[in-house]
C-alpha positions as CSV (number, residue, x, y, z in Angstrom):
1,M,-4.7,-6.3,1.5
2,S,-4.5,-5.4,5.1
3,T,-1.2,-7.0,6.1
4,M,1.6,-4.8,7.1
5,A,4.8,-4.3,5.1
6,Q,6.4,-2.9,8.3
7,S,6.6,-4.4,11.7
8,V,3.4,-5.2,13.7
9,L,5.2,-4.0,16.9
10,A,3.9,-0.8,18.6
11,L,6.9,-0.7,20.9
12,G,9.6,0.4,18.5
13,P,11.3,3.4,16.8
14,N,9.0,3.4,13.8
15,A,5.9,3.9,16.1
16,L,7.8,6.7,17.9
17,L,8.6,8.3,14.6
18,S,5.0,8.2,13.5
19,A,3.8,9.6,16.9
20,L,6.2,12.5,16.4
21,G,4.7,13.2,13.0
22,L,1.2,13.1,14.3
23,W,2.1,15.5,17.1
24,R,3.9,17.9,14.8
25,G,1.4,17.8,12.0
26,P,2.0,18.2,8.2
27,Q,3.7,21.1,6.4
28,Q,1.3,24.0,5.9
29,V,2.1,24.9,2.3
30,E,-0.4,26.0,-0.3
31,P,0.5,24.2,-3.5
32,T,0.5,26.0,-6.8
33,P,0.3,23.2,-9.4
34,A,1.4,23.9,-13.0
35,E,-1.2,21.5,-14.5
36,D,-4.9,21.2,-14.1
37,W,-5.9,17.8,-12.7
38,R,-9.3,18.0,-14.2
39,Q,-7.7,17.7,-17.7
40,A,-5.8,14.6,-16.8
41,R,-6.7,11.4,-18.7
42,V,-7.1,8.5,-16.4
43,D,-6.8,4.9,-17.7
44,V,-7.9,2.1,-15.4
45,V,-6.1,-1.3,-15.3
46,I,-7.9,-4.1,-13.4
47,H,-5.8,-7.1,-12.6
48,V,-7.9,-10.2,-12.2
49,D,-6.8,-13.5,-10.7
50,R,-9.7,-15.7,-9.8
51,H,-12.0,-12.8,-8.7
52,Q,-15.2,-14.2,-10.0
53,P,-17.3,-13.5,-6.9
54,D,-16.1,-9.9,-6.7
55,I,-15.6,-8.5,-10.2
56,T,-19.1,-7.1,-10.6
57,F,-18.7,-5.2,-7.3
58,C,-15.5,-3.7,-8.6
59,L,-17.0,-2.6,-11.9
60,A,-20.1,-1.1,-10.1
61,S,-17.8,1.1,-8.0
62,L,-16.0,2.2,-11.1
63,L,-19.2,3.2,-12.7
64,A,-20.1,5.3,-9.6
65,Q,-16.9,7.4,-9.8
66,T,-17.2,11.1,-10.4
67,H,-14.0,11.5,-12.5
68,P,-14.3,10.6,-16.2
69,L,-12.4,7.5,-17.2
70,G,-10.4,6.9,-20.3
71,R,-9.7,3.3,-21.3
72,V,-10.8,0.5,-18.8
73,L,-8.7,-2.6,-19.2
74,L,-9.5,-5.9,-17.4
75,I,-6.6,-8.3,-17.6
76,D,-7.3,-11.9,-16.5
77,D,-3.9,-13.3,-15.3
78,G,-5.2,-16.5,-13.8
79,G,-3.7,-18.6,-16.6
80,A,-4.8,-22.3,-16.5
81,E,-6.6,-21.7,-13.2
82,R,-8.7,-18.8,-14.4
83,D,-12.4,-18.7,-13.7
84,H,-15.4,-17.0,-15.3
85,S,-14.4,-13.4,-14.2
86,V,-14.0,-12.2,-17.8
87,Q,-17.4,-13.5,-19.0
88,I,-19.2,-12.0,-16.0
89,A,-17.4,-8.7,-16.4
90,R,-18.3,-8.5,-20.1
91,E,-22.0,-9.1,-19.3
92,F,-22.0,-6.5,-16.6
93,A,-20.2,-3.9,-18.7
94,R,-22.5,-4.5,-21.6
95,A,-25.6,-4.1,-19.4
96,N,-24.3,-0.8,-18.0
97,G,-22.7,0.7,-21.2
98,L,-19.1,0.5,-19.9
99,P,-16.5,0.4,-22.7
100,L,-14.5,-2.5,-21.2
101,V,-11.5,-4.1,-22.9
102,A,-10.9,-7.6,-21.5
103,I,-7.7,-9.5,-22.1
104,E,-7.4,-13.2,-21.2
105,R,-4.0,-14.8,-20.8
106,M,-3.5,-18.5,-21.4
107,W,-0.6,-18.5,-18.9
108,T,0.2,-16.3,-15.9
109,I,3.0,-13.7,-16.4
110,G,2.6,-12.0,-13.0
111,K,1.3,-8.6,-11.9
112,G,4.7,-6.9,-12.3
113,A,4.8,-7.8,-16.0
114,T,1.2,-6.7,-16.4
115,L,1.9,-3.3,-15.0
116,K,5.0,-2.9,-17.1
117,R,3.2,-3.7,-20.3
118,Q,0.3,-1.3,-19.6
119,A,2.6,1.5,-18.5
120,R,4.3,1.3,-21.9
121,E,1.3,0.7,-24.1
122,L,-1.2,3.1,-22.7
123,D,-1.0,6.8,-23.5
124,G,-2.9,8.4,-20.6
125,D,-1.6,10.8,-18.0
126,V,-2.6,8.7,-15.0
127,M,-2.8,5.0,-14.7
128,F,-5.1,3.8,-12.0
129,V,-4.4,0.2,-10.9
130,L,-6.6,-2.0,-8.8
131,D,-7.3,-5.7,-8.3
132,G,-10.5,-7.3,-9.4
133,N,-11.8,-7.7,-5.8
134,V,-11.4,-4.1,-4.7
135,V,-14.5,-1.9,-4.3
136,L,-14.0,1.9,-4.3
137,E,-16.4,2.8,-1.6
138,S,-15.9,6.6,-2.0
139,P,-17.4,7.9,-5.2
140,D,-14.7,10.5,-5.5
141,Y,-11.8,8.1,-4.8
142,I,-10.2,8.5,-8.3
143,A,-10.9,12.2,-8.4
144,R,-9.2,12.9,-5.1
145,C,-6.3,10.7,-6.0
146,V,-5.8,12.5,-9.3
147,Q,-6.1,15.9,-7.6
148,K,-3.5,15.0,-5.0
149,L,-1.3,13.6,-7.7
150,Y,-1.3,16.9,-9.6
151,E,-0.5,19.1,-6.5
152,G,3.2,18.7,-7.3
153,V,5.5,17.0,-9.8
154,G,7.1,15.2,-6.8
155,T,4.1,13.1,-6.2
156,A,4.3,9.8,-8.1
157,S,1.5,7.7,-6.6
158,V,-1.6,8.3,-4.5
159,R,-3.9,5.8,-2.7
160,G,-6.7,6.0,-0.2
161,L,-7.4,3.9,2.9
162,H,-8.3,0.2,2.8
163,R,-10.4,-2.0,5.0
164,P,-11.9,-5.4,4.8
165,S,-15.3,-5.8,3.0
166,R,-18.4,-6.4,5.2
167,M,-21.4,-8.3,4.2
168,A,-23.5,-5.1,4.6
169,D,-21.3,-3.4,2.0
170,R,-22.0,-6.2,-0.5
171,V,-25.7,-6.2,0.1
172,R,-25.8,-2.4,-0.4
173,W,-23.8,-2.6,-3.7
174,A,-26.0,-5.5,-4.9
175,S,-29.0,-3.2,-4.7
176,S,-27.3,-0.4,-6.7
177,P,-28.6,0.8,-10.1
178,Q,-25.6,-0.9,-11.8
179,F,-26.5,-4.2,-10.4
180,R,-30.2,-3.8,-11.2
181,A,-29.4,-3.1,-14.8
182,W,-27.3,-6.3,-14.9
183,L,-29.7,-8.6,-13.1
184,D,-32.7,-7.4,-15.0
185,G,-35.1,-8.5,-12.2
186,D,-33.3,-11.7,-11.2
187,E,-32.2,-12.3,-7.6
188,H,-28.5,-11.9,-6.8
189,V,-27.0,-14.8,-4.8
190,D,-23.7,-13.7,-3.2
191,P,-21.2,-16.7,-3.1
192,R,-19.4,-15.0,-0.2
193,R,-22.4,-15.1,2.2
194,P,-21.6,-17.3,5.2
195,R,-23.0,-20.8,4.9
196,D,-23.5,-21.3,8.7
197,G,-23.0,-19.6,12.0
198,W,-19.5,-21.1,12.5
199,S,-18.2,-19.7,9.1
200,G,-19.8,-16.4,10.0
201,L,-18.0,-16.2,13.3
202,W,-14.7,-17.3,11.6
203,G,-15.2,-14.6,9.0
204,W,-16.0,-12.0,11.7
205,F,-12.7,-12.7,13.5
206,N,-10.8,-12.6,10.2
207,D,-12.3,-9.2,9.4
208,I,-11.6,-7.8,12.9
209,S,-8.0,-8.9,12.8
210,R,-7.4,-7.4,9.4
211,E,-9.2,-4.2,10.2
212,C,-7.2,-3.6,13.4
213,I,-3.9,-4.4,11.7
214,G,-4.7,-2.2,8.7
215,T,-5.9,0.6,11.0
216,F,-2.7,0.6,12.9
217,Q,-0.6,0.8,9.7
218,Q,-2.6,3.2,7.7
219,R,-4.1,5.6,10.3
220,F,-1.1,5.6,12.7
221,L,2.2,4.6,11.0
222,D,1.5,5.8,7.5
223,R,-0.3,8.9,8.6
224,G,2.6,9.9,10.8
225,Q,5.0,9.3,8.0
226,M,2.9,11.4,5.7
227,A,3.1,14.3,8.2
228,L,6.9,14.0,8.6
229,F,8.0,13.2,5.1
230,G,5.0,13.7,2.8
231,S,5.3,10.1,1.7
232,V,4.6,6.6,2.9
233,G,7.6,4.4,3.0
234,A,6.1,1.0,2.3
235,P,2.4,1.1,1.2
236,A,0.7,-2.3,0.9
237,F,-2.5,-1.7,-1.1
238,T,-3.2,-1.7,-4.8
239,A,-6.0,0.8,-5.6
240,T,-3.4,3.4,-6.6
241,A,-3.2,6.2,-9.1
242,Y,0.3,6.5,-10.7
243,R,1.8,9.1,-13.0
244,R,2.1,6.7,-15.9
245,R,5.3,8.3,-17.2
246,Y,7.0,7.8,-13.8
247,L,5.8,4.2,-13.7
248,K,7.2,3.5,-17.2
249,D,10.5,5.0,-16.2
250,V,10.8,2.6,-13.2
251,F,10.3,-0.5,-15.4
252,D,12.7,0.9,-18.0
253,R,15.3,1.4,-15.3
254,Y,15.0,-1.9,-13.4
255,E,13.9,-4.4,-16.0
256,P,17.5,-5.1,-17.2
257,M,18.5,-5.9,-13.6
258,Y,15.5,-7.8,-12.3
259,G,13.4,-8.8,-15.3
260,D,9.8,-9.4,-14.3
261,G,10.8,-10.8,-10.8
262,L,9.9,-7.7,-8.8
263,T,9.3,-9.7,-5.6
264,R,5.9,-11.2,-4.7
265,R,4.4,-7.7,-4.3
266,P,5.6,-5.7,-7.3
267,E,3.6,-2.6,-6.1
268,L,5.8,-2.5,-3.1
269,F,9.0,-2.7,-5.2
270,V,7.7,0.1,-7.4
271,A,6.9,2.3,-4.3
272,L,10.5,2.0,-3.1
273,A,11.8,2.6,-6.6
274,L,9.9,5.9,-6.7
275,C,11.2,6.8,-3.3
276,N,14.7,6.1,-4.5
277,E,14.2,8.7,-7.3
278,G,13.0,11.3,-4.8
279,Y,9.2,11.0,-5.5
280,H,6.4,10.7,-3.0
281,N,3.9,7.9,-2.4
282,S,1.0,9.7,-0.8
283,Q,-2.0,8.5,1.1
284,L,-5.4,10.1,1.4
285,P,-7.3,9.6,4.7
286,E,-10.6,10.8,3.4
287,V,-11.3,8.2,0.6
288,V,-11.8,4.5,1.3
289,A,-11.8,1.2,-0.6
290,H,-12.4,-2.3,0.6
291,A,-11.8,-5.9,-0.5
292,P,-12.7,-9.3,1.0
293,G,-10.0,-11.1,3.0
294,A,-8.8,-14.4,1.8
295,G,-9.6,-16.1,5.1
296,L,-8.0,-16.2,8.5
297,H,-5.8,-19.2,7.5
298,A,-4.2,-17.1,4.8
299,L,-3.3,-14.1,6.9
300,A,0.0,-15.5,8.1
301,C,0.9,-16.5,4.5
302,E,0.0,-13.0,3.2
303,H,2.0,-11.3,5.9
304,H,5.0,-13.5,5.1
305,H,4.8,-12.6,1.4
306,V,4.5,-8.8,2.1
307,S,7.3,-8.9,4.7
308,S,9.5,-10.9,2.3
309,A,8.8,-8.4,-0.5
310,F,9.6,-5.5,1.9
311,M,13.0,-7.0,2.9
312,H,14.0,-7.9,-0.7
313,S,13.0,-4.4,-1.8
314,C,15.0,-2.8,1.0
315,H,18.0,-4.9,-0.2
316,A,17.5,-3.6,-3.7
317,F,17.3,0.0,-2.6
318,D,19.8,-0.1,0.3
319,A,20.8,3.5,-0.3
320,L,17.4,4.5,1.2
321,L,18.2,2.5,4.3
322,R,21.5,4.2,4.8
323,T,19.8,7.6,5.2
324,P,20.4,7.8,9.0
325,L,24.1,7.2,8.4
326,K,24.3,10.1,6.0
327,W,22.2,12.5,8.1
328,P,25.0,13.9,10.3
329,R,27.1,15.0,7.3
330,R,24.1,16.4,5.5
331,W,23.0,18.3,8.7
332,W,26.4,19.8,9.1
333,R,26.5,21.0,5.5
334,Q,23.1,22.6,5.8
335,R,24.3,24.7,8.8
336,S,26.7,26.7,6.7
337,P,25.6,30.2,5.7
338,A,26.3,29.5,2.0
339,A,24.0,26.5,2.0
340,R,21.2,28.4,3.8
341,L,21.5,31.3,1.3
342,R,21.4,29.0,-1.7
343,E,18.3,27.2,-0.3
344,D,16.6,30.5,0.2
345,D,17.4,31.6,-3.3
346,M,16.0,28.4,-4.8
347,R,12.8,28.7,-2.7
348,N,12.2,32.3,-3.8
349,A,12.9,31.5,-7.5
350,R,10.6,28.5,-7.6
351,R,7.3,29.4,-9.3
352,V,5.6,26.1,-8.6
353,V,5.3,25.5,-4.9
354,E,4.6,22.1,-3.3
355,A,5.1,20.6,0.2
356,Y,8.0,18.4,1.0
357,R,9.8,19.2,-2.2
358,Q,13.2,17.6,-2.7
359,P,15.6,17.2,-5.6
360,F,15.1,14.2,-7.8
361,G,17.6,11.6,-9.0
362,E,19.1,8.3,-7.8
363,R,22.6,9.9,-7.5
364,L,21.4,12.3,-4.8
365,T,19.8,9.3,-2.9
366,H,23.2,7.6,-2.8
367,Q,24.9,10.9,-1.7
368,Q,22.5,12.1,1.1
369,G,19.6,9.6,1.4
370,R,15.9,10.5,1.5
371,P,13.8,11.6,4.5
372,V,11.5,8.6,4.1
373,G,14.6,6.4,4.5
374,W,14.3,6.8,8.2
375,A,11.0,5.0,8.3
376,L,12.4,2.2,6.0
377,F,15.5,1.9,8.1
378,F,13.5,1.5,11.3
379,G,11.0,-0.8,9.7
380,A,13.7,-3.2,8.4
381,L,15.5,-3.0,11.8
382,E,12.3,-3.9,13.7
383,K,11.6,-6.8,11.3
384,V,15.0,-8.3,12.0
385,L,15.6,-7.5,15.7
386,V,12.2,-7.9,17.3
387,P,11.5,-11.5,16.3
388,L,15.1,-12.5,17.2
389,L,14.6,-10.7,20.6
390,V,11.4,-12.7,21.2
391,L,13.1,-15.9,20.2
392,A,16.1,-15.2,22.5
393,L,13.9,-14.5,25.5
394,A,11.9,-17.7,24.9
395,C,15.1,-19.8,24.5
396,M,16.5,-18.3,27.8
397,A,13.2,-19.1,29.5
398,A,12.9,-15.4,30.5
399,W,9.1,-15.7,30.5
400,A,8.6,-12.7,32.8
401,W,10.6,-10.4,30.5
402,L,8.8,-11.8,27.5
403,A,5.4,-11.3,29.1
404,A,6.2,-7.8,30.1
405,L,7.4,-6.9,26.6
406,L,4.2,-8.3,25.0
407,L,2.1,-6.6,27.6
408,V,3.6,-3.1,27.1
409,D,3.4,-3.6,23.3
410,A,-0.2,-4.6,23.5
411,V,-1.1,-1.5,25.7
412,L,0.7,0.8,23.3
413,W,-1.0,-0.8,20.3
414,L,-4.5,-0.4,21.9
415,A,-3.7,3.2,22.8
416,A,-2.7,3.9,19.2
417,L,-5.9,2.3,17.9
418,A,-7.9,4.5,20.3
419,L,-6.0,7.6,19.3
420,V,-6.7,7.3,15.6
421,S,-10.3,6.3,16.0
422,R,-13.3,8.6,15.9
423,P,-14.5,9.8,19.3
424,G,-17.7,7.7,19.1
425,E,-15.9,4.5,18.0
426,R,-13.0,4.3,20.4
427,L,-14.5,1.8,22.8
428,R,-15.6,-0.4,19.9
429,M,-12.1,-0.2,18.4
430,L,-10.6,-1.1,21.7
431,G,-12.7,-4.2,21.9
432,K,-11.8,-5.2,18.4
433,G,-8.1,-4.6,19.3
434,V,-8.3,-6.9,22.3
435,V,-9.9,-9.6,20.1
436,A,-7.2,-9.3,17.5
437,L,-4.2,-9.4,19.9
438,P,-3.6,-13.2,19.6
439,M,-3.4,-13.1,15.8
440,R,-1.2,-10.0,15.9
441,H,1.3,-11.6,18.3
442,G,1.2,-14.7,16.2
443,L,2.4,-12.7,13.2
444,L,5.7,-12.0,15.1
445,W,6.6,-15.6,14.6
446,T,5.8,-15.2,10.9
447,E,8.2,-12.3,10.7
448,L,10.9,-14.6,12.4
449,F,10.4,-17.2,9.6
450,T,10.6,-14.4,7.0
451,V,13.8,-13.1,8.4
452,L,15.5,-16.5,8.5
453,A,14.3,-17.3,5.0
454,S,15.6,-14.0,3.7
455,L,19.0,-14.4,5.4
456,R,19.3,-17.9,3.9
457,H,19.0,-16.6,0.3
458,W,20.6,-13.2,0.8
459,P,24.2,-14.1,-0.2
460,G,23.2,-15.6,-3.5
461,R,20.9,-12.7,-4.3
462,A,23.6,-10.2,-3.4
463,L,26.1,-12.0,-5.7
464,R,23.6,-12.0,-8.6
465,R,22.9,-8.3,-8.1
466,A,26.6,-7.5,-8.1
467,A,27.1,-9.5,-11.3
468,A,24.3,-7.6,-13.0
């Protein structure tokens, strides 16, 4: 998914925070892990929900991975609306010698419940979760994620970068040895190939919009947060490697309170729950995965679902959002000579060294917050205030101020895209950014709808949470 969990605005405190992180750079610490990542057992969970056109591409990319895999589970959660994904996956796995375990559900229980069951039933060290339409473009995607995961006990999840699938990617994978073994000489007909020129142009605009929005979030906002905090506040992609034990602890902790209703994006709720315990959600810029977009008409709906899940998750973990309010007191305490001496003694006595190390526990989050809480606070603030500001300017007919605001924001957004692009691709990315500007500005009104809908249901949700 390439929609943003945080604000699409480039003129805001979160963008400034990420720019500061990119300017300062990450901590230069050589980790000394206590465990060997090469010995980790990795189980793969593929969540399928009407992914018939893409499931073979997903399995082909898994077969191309360099890290050995343990159990590979494919769970069809389509319910009564399921397609033939499982049958096609079984044929593909049989042709390539992949030990695939497929589970078909007669009714849909949701992705959150699926992750909960597998985190409890599997016995591997790492649980790699991806959707059935995701293709791991980098052959070392899983290996690099597991290696990063084992650099420190404070890292709970790792993911790479995500971009929309291109037709050239699908053509290349369709000619791979895995596909040839499955087709056995037959011709592959891709159901996602554009039927005519108009649908091809519509898909091109859809891919460009998603690519630019995803690039701004992952290569600018998330990369800056990684440099400052060693963690991403609100990741919005599913090809993720988890420490299975940490994931199981999250569901054991919050199932009595929320059941299986972990928002529309349970992976986002899980990410904030891990941050609430003091763990890191890391992102690797050197490995890439891609998935086809659902169509330009679905972009606004997807963005609403992700924004709504982000706001609800922030409400569930409000202690993280109160981090800026706790910072002055924490800063004053850390200035005392006794606190500095105690910190030096702990650093010297620690045998396992890792970057951005912080104490674990929900109690400490309530007492002093977490560094990544700054990004979550600014992200929630932007989602609430920016759409209301745009609406207020429109209601007051302050068109000059509104145009100036959108113009400055567009210039900063294009500058950020050019900054994070490779030197030879900056002009091309600037052109794509200009094409995607109308869709991006349209998402501001989606965020306004999300905020109003969240505020409408907020009192009842708060009362239910207090009663629990």
